[in-house]
C-alpha angles and dihedrals in degrees: 000000000000120000119184126199130169089245101042145355118233130198118194134187133173109253100190090235130108092239135074119234119203136193124182118195137174123202121233088241083072090076138258123347093267090058093044094048091047091051094049094046091050095048089044094051092046089052093047093054094043098045088051087065094044124094106176107051099078114120096047137114113216131193117187124192114199117223126211097263090058092074094061104020117120111268094236090054092049090050091048091051091050090047091052093046092051092046090053087048088054090051097041130110102219127155 
């Protein structure tokens, strides 16, 4: 399942396990290492907080690719985007 947001792109697939596995990446086109690391840290923290509140997304592998606005977006907007993506994941019909 592919989920697109203005702040990141997410791909999800069921893994048949009771745990969720997560990878957060940032392409070199995002900028220098400082910018890429900032974007990754911010997206990872928003995911950590929102996944902690979530109950139905276990059993998925997630790959999240940060986009340029994620490095500077307000944190509440980033959390809202993550919340929306995880809700769509819960509603999705992936394989």
